N, C-alpha and C positions, 0 to 999 in steps of 0.2 A: 543511572541509570537503574531501574528495579527489576529482580529476577522475576519471571513469571513461571517458569520450568526450567528442569535441568539444564537446558542447552539454549532458552530463549528469555531475552531481555527486552524491557519496553523503555523507552526514552523519557527524558522529563517532558511534562505536557507542555505546550505552546498555546496560549490563548490570544487570538488575532487583535491584534490594536483596534481594528475596525469595528469589531464586535461590541454592542452595548451592553451585553449580557455575558458574564465569563462562564456560559454552560457549554461553548464549542470548544473543543480541545483537539488538538493534532499531535500524532505522534510518530516515530518510527521504532524500528525493531534489530537486536542484533541477535543473530543467529550463530551460535558456536558451532561450527560443521566441522566434520573432521578433516577438512583441508584447511581450515582457517577460517576466521572471523568473516561472515557475511553481514552486510547493512542493508536494511530494508526500509525506504522512504526516507523521510525528512527528519534530522537530528541536528539541531541548532544550538544547544546550550553547550557553552564551554566546560561545564564541569562533565557531560556526557563525554566530550571528545576526550577529556583526562582519562575517564574511565575505560571507554576505548585503548587508548594509550597503555594503560596498566593490563589489561586484558589481552595484550599482544597485537593490537592494531587491527587493521581491517585489510583484507586481500580484495575485494568485489564489495561495490555499491549498486543497489538496484533501486530504480525507481518505478514508483508504479504508474505516474503520471506527470506531467511536466509542472504542475503546480508545487511538487516536492523541491524543486530545484530551487536553491537559496543560498545565501552566503556562506553557510556551513557545508554544503555539498562540496564547493570549491575549496572550504580549508581541509575538509575532511581527505578530498582526494590528493591535494599536495602534501600534506601532512604525512599521510601514511602509504603516500604511492599506491592507491587503490585504484583498480580499472573502475570507473563509473559506466554503467548499462542502463540504457533505456530503448523503448521500442523506437522505431525509425521514423515513426510519425510524430514523435516528441523533440525529435533532435532540434529542429528550428528554434523552439522556445527555451528548450534547455542550453543551448549554444550561446545564448545571450547572456547566460550565468556562467557556464563552464564548459568546457568542450567534451563530451562523452569520449570514452576510449573504445567501446564498441556500441553497436546498436543490434536489433534484431528485429525479423518483419514476421516470424510464424513461432510454432510452437518448437522450443528447445530443452533440452536437457544438459545441465552442466553439473559435472563431478558424479556422473552417472545416477542421479538421486533429487538434483535440485530443479524443479520443473518451471519454465518459463511461458506463460501461458497470455498470448494477448487478449484482451478483454475490451475490446473499444467499445465506446457509447458517451460515458461520460464525459471522456477527450478523446478524442482520435486514435493517440497514442497509450490509452488506458491499458495497463497490463497487470497480471496476477501472478503470483509466484507459489507453489506447492512444495512441500515437503514432508517426508514420513521421518520424524525421528529415531534415532536407534533406541529412544526411551519409550517408543511406543504409540506417539500422538502424530496425527497429520495434521500438519499447520498449513492454513490457507492464507495468504497475505492478499486481501482483495483491495486494497486503496481506497477510494472512494467509489468505485464503483457499486457497492453495496455498503450500507452503513445502519447505523441505530438513531433513531430520533427519539429521545427519552424511551418509552417502552415499546416503541415500533422499529420495525425494520423498513428503509426506504431506499429506493434508487435516486439519484439527483440528476436532474437534467438542468443544465446551464446553457448558457448563449452558443457555446461551440459544441453541444452535445447533440448526438444522434441518436434516437429513440430507436430505430432498427437495428441499429449494431448493438444499442444496449440490450434489447430484446435476446439476441442472439446470445451475448453475453451470459445472460440471466440462464438462458438454456443451457450453455456449457457447464456453467456451475452445477444443474443438476444430474450431470454424470457424475460430478465429483463427492468424495465422502470424506469431507475434512472433520477432525475431531475438536479444532480450535479454530476460528475465525477472526483474523487479524485486521483491523481497518485503521486508516490512516486518521480520519477524522469521525468524529462523533459530536453529538449536541445531547449533555444531560447523562451521556452514559460511559461506561468503561469501555475502552478501544479493542477489546478482546471479548468473545463468547465461545463457552464449550457449546458444543451440539451435538446431538445424536441423528440419525438419518429422518426422523420425523420431524425434529424442530428445524432442522437444515431445509426440508422442502416447504416447510410451513411459512418459514423465514422467506424464502424465495417467493413464495405464493403472495406474501403481504407486500413484497416492495414492489412485485408486478402490478399489485392492485391500487396502491397508495405512491405512485412518484412524487417527489418532491419538486414541483416544476420554476425553476427559477428564470426561465426564459423571458424577454420582454415580450409585451402583447405584440401579436400581429398588427401590421398596419392596416387600416381598413381600405 
């Protein structure tokens, strides 16, 4: 894992085998919280698991959507006895990989400062997480609800996406004031971006105006 800030690390990138070009990257993140290490997203590389062990393990693992549930999710849960969290609308597909310890269905605050924000649309159970670090930066983990495609911000509509819910989630983002946006999957771009209010609102404008629509065409 690579350090990004004093209390935040990013995992070794994954490159999906089905992709013909190696420009699609997937990442997870480790947050060193005062109560213990928190994992956000997908962390599959064995060397990252060793890093987590050396860093004191993991107390909780939060998924941003069910696509992040994979073999490493189960390994981390078993190795570190960490509690796995996901949105209740992700429970079915996540349970095919491993059984979550807890689910949530509305906004919650854990440890008094780690905010769980349901942001459905990309998937029914997509969720984001907001945390203001004692080192001064506010981190927003958005999963795949918002991402970068080379030099542009996009939202992604897949076969299971709900455009109306996605629009509502982007409107929720407009009320937030992150300093760093951290994404689970990007194409041709780093998986984090520092923003100010102007660039953040412009990013949301761009994502709303140019969604990447991967849904199959409607039948005539």
